MIPA-191214 format. One record per atom (N, C-alpha, C): residue in one letter; atom name; x, y, z. Coordinates in Angstrom, 2 decimals. Layout:
BEGIN
REC  res  atom        x        y        z
REC    a    CA        X        Y        Z
...
//
This chain:
BEGIN
REC  res  atom        x        y        z
REC    m     N    96.49    55.77    87.06
REC    m    CA    95.82    56.65    86.12
REC    m     C    96.86    57.58    85.48
REC    r     N    96.56    58.05    84.32
REC    r    CA    97.48    58.88    83.54
REC    r     C    97.53    60.32    84.05
REC    s     N    98.74    60.90    84.01
REC    s    CA    98.96    62.31    84.31
REC    s     C    99.56    62.97    83.09
REC    f     N    99.32    64.27    82.97
REC    f    CA    99.75    64.98    81.77
REC    f     C   100.00    66.44    82.13
REC    a     N   101.02    67.05    81.54
REC    a    CA   101.30    68.47    81.74
REC    a     C   101.22    69.18    80.40
REC    c     N   100.47    70.27    80.36
REC    c    CA   100.24    71.02    79.13
REC    c     C   100.69    72.47    79.32
REC    p     N   101.84    72.85    78.74
REC    p    CA   102.30    74.23    78.88
REC    p     C   101.48    75.17    77.98
REC    i     N   101.21    76.37    78.49
REC    i    CA   100.45    77.36    77.74
REC    i     C   101.07    78.73    77.97
REC    r     N   101.23    79.52    76.91
REC    r    CA   101.62    80.93    77.02
REC    r     C   100.32    81.73    76.96
REC    v     N   100.05    82.50    78.00
REC    v    CA    98.80    83.25    78.10
REC    v     C    98.84    84.43    77.12
REC    r     N    97.78    84.56    76.33
REC    r    CA    97.67    85.63    75.35
REC    r     C    96.96    86.84    75.95
REC    f     N    97.29    88.02    75.44
REC    f    CA    96.62    89.24    75.88
REC    f     C    95.12    89.15    75.65
REC    a     N    94.72    88.52    74.56
REC    a    CA    93.29    88.39    74.22
REC    a     C    92.52    87.58    75.27
REC    d     N    93.21    86.84    76.11
REC    d    CA    92.56    86.05    77.16
REC    d     C    92.25    86.86    78.41
REC    t     N    92.70    88.11    78.45
REC    t    CA    92.56    88.91    79.67
REC    t     C    91.35    89.84    79.60
REC    d     N    90.95    90.33    80.78
REC    d    CA    89.82    91.26    80.88
REC    d     C    90.34    92.68    81.07
REC    a     N    89.45    93.61    81.40
REC    a    CA    89.82    95.02    81.56
REC    a     C    90.81    95.24    82.71
REC    f     N    90.88    94.30    83.65
REC    f    CA    91.83    94.41    84.76
REC    f     C    93.20    93.84    84.40
REC    g     N    93.32    93.25    83.21
REC    g    CA    94.59    92.69    82.77
REC    g     C    94.85    91.29    83.28
REC    i     N    93.83    90.65    83.87
REC    i    CA    93.99    89.27    84.32
REC    i     C    93.14    88.37    83.42
REC    v     N    93.47    87.09    83.41
REC    v    CA    92.74    86.15    82.57
REC    v     C    91.28    86.13    82.99
REC    y     N    90.40    86.35    82.02
REC    y    CA    88.96    86.29    82.23
REC    y     C    88.59    84.85    82.55
REC    y     N    87.85    84.62    83.63
REC    y    CA    87.69    83.28    84.19
REC    y     C    87.17    82.22    83.22
REC    p     N    86.28    82.52    82.24
REC    p    CA    85.89    81.45    81.32
REC    p     C    87.07    80.89    80.52
REC    n     N    88.13    81.70    80.36
REC    n    CA    89.30    81.21    79.64
REC    n     C    90.05    80.15    80.42
REC    i     N    89.89    80.12    81.74
REC    i    CA    90.48    79.05    82.53
REC    i     C    89.88    77.71    82.06
REC    f     N    88.59    77.71    81.80
REC    f    CA    87.95    76.48    81.31
REC    f     C    88.40    76.13    79.90
REC    r     N    88.73    77.14    79.10
REC    r    CA    89.34    76.86    77.79
REC    r     C    90.69    76.17    77.97
REC    y     N    91.46    76.61    78.94
REC    y    CA    92.76    75.97    79.21
REC    y     C    92.55    74.51    79.65
REC    f     N    91.54    74.28    80.50
REC    f    CA    91.23    72.91    80.91
REC    f     C    90.87    72.06    79.68
REC    d     N    90.02    72.60    78.82
REC    d    CA    89.59    71.90    77.61
REC    d     C    90.79    71.61    76.70
REC    h     N    91.67    72.59    76.55
REC    h    CA    92.87    72.41    75.73
REC    h     C    93.73    71.27    76.28
REC    a     N    93.85    71.19    77.60
REC    a    CA    94.64    70.12    78.21
REC    a     C    94.04    68.75    77.92
REC    v     N    92.72    68.62    78.00
REC    v    CA    92.08    67.33    77.71
REC    v     C    92.25    66.98    76.24
REC    e     N    92.05    67.96    75.37
REC    e    CA    92.23    67.71    73.93
REC    e     C    93.66    67.27    73.63
REC    t     N    94.62    67.92    74.26
REC    t    CA    96.02    67.57    74.05
REC    t     C    96.32    66.18    74.63
REC    l     N    95.76    65.88    75.79
REC    l    CA    95.92    64.54    76.38
REC    l     C    95.40    63.47    75.42
REC    l     N    94.19    63.67    74.90
REC    l    CA    93.64    62.69    73.95
REC    l     C    94.50    62.60    72.69
REC    g     N    95.07    63.73    72.29
REC    g    CA    95.92    63.74    71.11
REC    g     C    97.24    63.04    71.30
REC    t     N    97.64    62.77    72.54
REC    t    CA    98.90    62.05    72.80
REC    t     C    98.69    60.55    72.88
REC    s     N    97.44    60.11    72.75
REC    s    CA    97.17    58.67    72.82
REC    s     C    97.79    57.98    71.61
REC    p     N    97.98    56.66    71.67
REC    p    CA    98.62    55.95    70.57
REC    p     C    97.81    55.94    69.28
REC    h     N    96.57    56.32    69.34
REC    h    CA    95.71    56.31    68.15
REC    h     C    95.29    57.73    67.80
REC    d     N    94.95    57.94    66.56
REC    d    CA    94.57    59.27    66.08
REC    d     C    93.10    59.52    66.41
REC    y     N    92.86    60.05    67.62
REC    y    CA    91.47    60.24    68.05
REC    y     C    90.78    61.39    67.34
REC    v     N    91.54    62.35    66.84
REC    v    CA    90.91    63.43    66.08
REC    v     C    90.28    62.85    64.82
REC    a     N    91.03    62.02    64.10
REC    a    CA    90.48    61.38    62.89
REC    a     C    89.33    60.45    63.25
REC    h     N    89.47    59.72    64.36
REC    h    CA    88.40    58.82    64.80
REC    h     C    87.12    59.59    65.10
REC    l     N    87.26    60.71    65.79
REC    l    CA    86.08    61.50    66.15
REC    l     C    85.41    62.08    64.90
REC    k     N    86.21    62.54    63.94
REC    k    CA    85.64    63.06    62.70
REC    k     C    84.90    61.96    61.94
REC    a     N    85.49    60.78    61.87
REC    a    CA    84.89    59.67    61.11
REC    a     C    83.65    59.11    61.79
REC    s     N    83.65    59.09    63.13
REC    s    CA    82.55    58.45    63.86
REC    s     C    81.42    59.42    64.22
REC    g     N    81.70    60.71    64.20
REC    g    CA    80.70    61.68    64.63
REC    g     C    80.55    61.75    66.14
REC    a     N    81.42    61.07    66.85
REC    a    CA    81.38    61.05    68.32
REC    a     C    82.25    62.18    68.87
REC    g     N    82.12    62.44    70.14
REC    g    CA    82.92    63.46    70.80
REC    g     C    82.94    63.25    72.29
REC    f     N    83.50    64.22    73.01
REC    f    CA    83.66    64.14    74.45
REC    f     C    83.06    65.37    75.13
REC    p     N    81.74    65.56    75.06
REC    p    CA    81.15    66.73    75.73
REC    p     C    81.29    66.62    77.24
REC    a     N    81.32    67.78    77.88
REC    a    CA    81.43    67.83    79.34
REC    a     C    80.06    67.58    79.97
REC    l     N    80.04    66.70    80.97
REC    l    CA    78.85    66.47    81.78
REC    l     C    78.83    67.38    83.00
REC    e     N    80.04    67.65    83.50
REC    e    CA    80.18    68.44    84.73
REC    e     C    81.55    69.10    84.71
REC    a     N    81.63    70.31    85.25
REC    a    CA    82.91    71.01    85.34
REC    a     C    82.85    72.00    86.50
REC    g     N    84.00    72.25    87.08
REC    g    CA    84.08    73.22    88.17
REC    g     C    85.48    73.75    88.29
REC    g     N    85.62    74.87    88.98
REC    g    CA    86.94    75.44    89.15
REC    g     C    87.00    76.38    90.34
REC    a     N    88.20    76.60    90.81
REC    a    CA    88.48    77.56    91.89
REC    a     C    89.75    78.30    91.51
REC    f     N    89.77    79.59    91.78
REC    f    CA    90.86    80.44    91.34
REC    f     C    91.53    81.06    92.56
REC    s     N    92.85    80.89    92.68
REC    s    CA    93.53    81.33    93.89
REC    s     C    94.52    82.45    93.68
REC    a     N    94.88    82.75    92.43
REC    a    CA    95.82    83.85    92.15
REC    a     C    95.59    84.32    90.72
REC    p     N    95.85    85.59    90.44
REC    p    CA    95.63    86.08    89.07
REC    p     C    96.65    85.52    88.08
REC    i     N    96.21    85.42    86.85
REC    i    CA    97.05    84.98    85.74
REC    i     C    97.07    86.14    84.75
REC    f     N    98.26    86.49    84.24
REC    f    CA    98.43    87.67    83.40
REC    f     C    98.88    87.30    82.00
REC    a     N    98.62    88.20    81.05
REC    a    CA    99.11    88.03    79.68
REC    a     C   100.62    87.85    79.70
REC    g     N   101.11    86.94    78.90
REC    g    CA   102.55    86.66    78.83
REC    g     C   103.03    85.63    79.82
REC    d     N   102.19    85.27    80.80
REC    d    CA   102.58    84.23    81.75
REC    d     C   102.75    82.89    81.04
REC    d     N   103.76    82.17    81.47
REC    d    CA   103.92    80.78    81.03
REC    d     C   103.37    79.92    82.16
REC    i     N   102.25    79.28    81.87
REC    i    CA   101.58    78.45    82.86
REC    i     C   101.60    77.00    82.40
REC    t     N   101.31    76.11    83.32
REC    t    CA   101.19    74.69    83.00
REC    t     C    99.88    74.19    83.58
REC    v     N    99.12    73.52    82.74
REC    v    CA    97.92    72.83    83.23
REC    v     C    98.34    71.39    83.50
REC    e     N    98.34    71.02    84.77
REC    e    CA    98.66    69.65    85.18
REC    e     C    97.34    68.89    85.30
REC    t     N    97.21    67.85    84.51
REC    t    CA    95.95    67.11    84.44
REC    t     C    96.17    65.68    84.89
REC    d     N    95.33    65.23    85.80
REC    d    CA    95.36    63.85    86.27
REC    d     C    94.03    63.19    85.97
REC    v     N    94.07    62.04    85.32
REC    v    CA    92.85    61.25    85.13
REC    v     C    92.56    60.60    86.48
REC    e     N    91.37    60.89    87.03
REC    e    CA    91.01    60.37    88.35
REC    e     C    90.16    59.12    88.30
REC    d     N    89.34    59.01    87.26
REC    d    CA    88.40    57.89    87.20
REC    d     C    88.05    57.63    85.75
REC    v     N    88.00    56.38    85.37
REC    v    CA    87.60    55.98    84.03
REC    v     C    86.48    54.97    84.16
REC    r     N    85.33    55.32    83.63
REC    r    CA    84.15    54.44    83.66
REC    r     C    83.92    53.85    82.29
REC    t     N    82.80    53.20    82.12
REC    t    CA    82.47    52.58    80.84
REC    t     C    82.27    53.62    79.74
REC    r     N    81.59    54.72    80.06
REC    r    CA    81.24    55.73    79.06
REC    r     C    81.83    57.11    79.33
REC    a     N    82.49    57.28    80.44
REC    a    CA    82.96    58.62    80.82
REC    a     C    84.26    58.54    81.61
REC    f     N    84.93    59.68    81.70
REC    f    CA    86.11    59.77    82.55
REC    f     C    86.13    61.13    83.24
REC    r     N    86.83    61.18    84.37
REC    r    CA    86.94    62.40    85.17
REC    r     C    88.41    62.79    85.26
REC    v     N    88.67    64.08    85.05
REC    v    CA    90.03    64.60    85.19
REC    v     C    90.04    65.72    86.22
REC    r     N    91.18    65.88    86.88
REC    r    CA    91.41    66.96    87.83
REC    r     C    92.53    67.81    87.25
REC    h     N    92.37    69.14    87.30
REC    h    CA    93.36    70.07    86.75
REC    h     C    93.93    70.95    87.85
REC    r     N    95.21    71.30    87.67
REC    r    CA    95.88    72.31    88.49
REC    r     C    96.62    73.22    87.52
REC    i     N    96.42    74.52    87.65
REC    i    CA    97.19    75.46    86.83
REC    i     C    98.25    76.07    87.73
REC    v     N    99.51    75.98    87.28
REC    v    CA   100.63    76.49    88.06
REC    v     C   101.50    77.41    87.20
REC    r     N   102.15    78.34    87.88
REC    r    CA   103.15    79.22    87.26
REC    r     C   104.38    79.10    88.15
REC    g     N   105.40    78.45    87.60
REC    g    CA   106.53    78.11    88.46
REC    g     C   106.01    77.12    89.49
REC    g     N   106.21    77.38    90.75
REC    g    CA   105.67    76.52    91.79
REC    g     C   104.38    77.02    92.40
REC    e     N   103.85    78.14    91.87
REC    e    CA   102.67    78.76    92.48
REC    e     C   101.37    78.18    91.91
REC    l     N   100.49    77.74    92.78
REC    l    CA    99.18    77.25    92.37
REC    l     C    98.27    78.43    92.06
REC    l     N    97.70    78.45    90.86
REC    l    CA    96.86    79.56    90.41
REC    l     C    95.39    79.20    90.36
REC    a     N    95.09    77.96    89.98
REC    a    CA    93.69    77.54    89.85
REC    a     C    93.62    76.02    89.89
REC    t     N    92.47    75.53    90.28
REC    t    CA    92.19    74.09    90.24
REC    t     C    90.83    73.89    89.58
REC    g     N    90.61    72.69    89.09
REC    g    CA    89.32    72.39    88.49
REC    g     C    89.18    70.93    88.18
REC    f     N    88.01    70.59    87.66
REC    f    CA    87.75    69.21    87.27
REC    f     C    86.78    69.22    86.10
REC    e     N    86.75    68.10    85.39
REC    e    CA    85.78    67.88    84.32
REC    e     C    85.39    66.41    84.33
REC    v     N    84.14    66.16    83.99
REC    v    CA    83.67    64.81    83.68
REC    v     C    83.27    64.85    82.22
REC    r     N    83.89    64.00    81.42
REC    r    CA    83.63    63.94    79.98
REC    r     C    82.99    62.60    79.64
REC    i     N    81.98    62.64    78.80
REC    i    CA    81.32    61.43    78.32
REC    i     C    81.66    61.25    76.84
REC    y     N    81.80    60.01    76.44
REC    y    CA    81.99    59.69    75.02
REC    y     C    80.59    59.53    74.45
REC    a     N    80.23    60.35    73.46
REC    a    CA    78.85    60.38    72.98
REC    a     C    78.79    60.82    71.53
REC    r     N    77.62    60.60    70.95
REC    r    CA    77.32    61.11    69.60
REC    r     C    75.86    61.52    69.57
REC    r     N    75.51    62.28    68.54
REC    r    CA    74.11    62.67    68.37
REC    r     C    73.27    61.44    68.07
REC    r     N    72.05    61.44    68.60
REC    r    CA    71.12    60.35    68.29
REC    r     C    70.76    60.41    66.81
REC    a     N    70.42    59.28    66.23
REC    a    CA    70.08    59.19    64.81
REC    a     C    68.94    60.13    64.44
REC    n     N    68.00    60.34    65.36
REC    n    CA    66.87    61.23    65.07
REC    n     C    67.24    62.71    65.27
REC    g     N    68.48    62.97    65.65
REC    g    CA    68.94    64.34    65.83
REC    g     C    68.55    64.98    67.14
REC    e     N    67.83    64.26    67.99
REC    e    CA    67.36    64.82    69.26
REC    e     C    68.26    64.35    70.40
REC    g     N    69.11    65.23    70.86
REC    g    CA    69.98    64.91    71.99
REC    g     C    71.18    64.07    71.60
REC    i     N    71.83    63.57    72.62
REC    i    CA    73.01    62.72    72.42
REC    i     C    72.83    61.42    73.17
REC    e     N    73.63    60.44    72.79
REC    e    CA    73.63    59.15    73.48
REC    e     C    75.06    58.80    73.87
REC    g     N    75.21    58.32    75.10
REC    g    CA    76.51    57.88    75.57
REC    g     C    76.92    56.59    74.90
REC    l     N    78.20    56.47    74.61
REC    l    CA    78.77    55.28    73.97
REC    l     C    79.84    54.70    74.88
REC    p     N    80.08    53.41    74.80
REC    p    CA    81.21    52.86    75.57
REC    p     C    82.53    53.45    75.07
REC    l     N    83.38    53.85    76.00
REC    l    CA    84.71    54.32    75.61
REC    l     C    85.45    53.19    74.93
REC    p     N    86.16    53.46    73.84
REC    p    CA    86.98    52.41    73.22
REC    p     C    87.96    51.84    74.25
REC    e     N    88.11    50.52    74.23
REC    e    CA    88.97    49.86    75.22
REC    e     C    90.40    50.37    75.20
REC    d     N    90.93    50.67    74.00
REC    d    CA    92.30    51.17    73.94
REC    d     C    92.41    52.54    74.61
REC    l     N    91.38    53.35    74.50
REC    l    CA    91.39    54.65    75.18
REC    l     C    91.25    54.48    76.69
REC    r     N    90.39    53.57    77.11
REC    r    CA    90.25    53.30    78.54
REC    r     C    91.59    52.86    79.12
REC    a     N    92.29    51.99    78.38
REC    a    CA    93.60    51.52    78.84
REC    a     C    94.60    52.67    78.88
REC    y     N    94.60    53.51    77.84
REC    y    CA    95.52    54.64    77.79
REC    y     C    95.29    55.60    78.95
REC    l     N    94.03    55.84    79.28
REC    l    CA    93.71    56.76    80.38
REC    l     C    94.00    56.15    81.74
REC    g     N    94.14    54.82    81.80
REC    g    CA    94.53    54.18    83.04
REC    g     C    93.43    53.46    83.77
REC    a     N    92.40    53.02    83.06
REC    a    CA    91.32    52.28    83.70
REC    a     C    91.89    51.06    84.41
REC    d     N    91.38    50.79    85.61
REC    d    CA    91.91    49.70    86.43
REC    d     C    91.52    48.32    85.91
REC    d     N    90.45    48.23    85.11
REC    d    CA    89.95    46.92    84.71
REC    d     C    90.39    46.49    83.31
REC    v     N    91.38    47.20    82.72
REC    v    CA    91.91    46.80    81.41
REC    v     C    93.42    46.82    81.48
REC    d     N    94.04    46.04    80.61
REC    d    CA    95.49    46.02    80.55
REC    d     C    96.01    47.29    79.88
REC    p     N    97.11    47.87    80.38
REC    p    CA    97.65    49.08    79.76
REC    p     C    98.17    48.77    78.35
REC    p     N    98.12    49.76    77.46
REC    p    CA    98.65    49.54    76.12
REC    p     C   100.16    49.33    76.17
REC    e     N   100.68    48.58    75.21
REC    e    CA   102.11    48.27    75.19
REC    e     C   102.97    49.51    75.04
REC    s     N   102.47    50.54    74.33
REC    s    CA   103.27    51.74    74.09
REC    s     C   103.21    52.75    75.22
REC    a     N   102.48    52.45    76.28
REC    a    CA   102.34    53.41    77.38
REC    a     C   103.53    53.44    78.22
//
């Protein structure tokens, strides 16, 4: 499965009155890492998503925080793809500063679009090239990986 590291400089605007990163922003960092991971694929998924009307909404997410993160910190979100299914994938995140573990989390993302009647969303099969890029066991890896 694919692994990815996403460096982030923490902004003052991400912190709370105590001067530490407000916890919902940790999930923004996780989201940024997934978006960046998808953006590193061999195909232009941003253009694909705009043209198709599809996206990757979260089905499930969780996190645990073990040390404070401060404005100006240079952190890295280490993301590992853990599982790739027909319509969804699961990633595990670790946020580190230097060698110190600051937070962990996970997300399950589904490939989906709005239903034609506008009511809710429907899951779609992940494109095979994306499944291969993410490291699905049942497809051949892309040549550029």
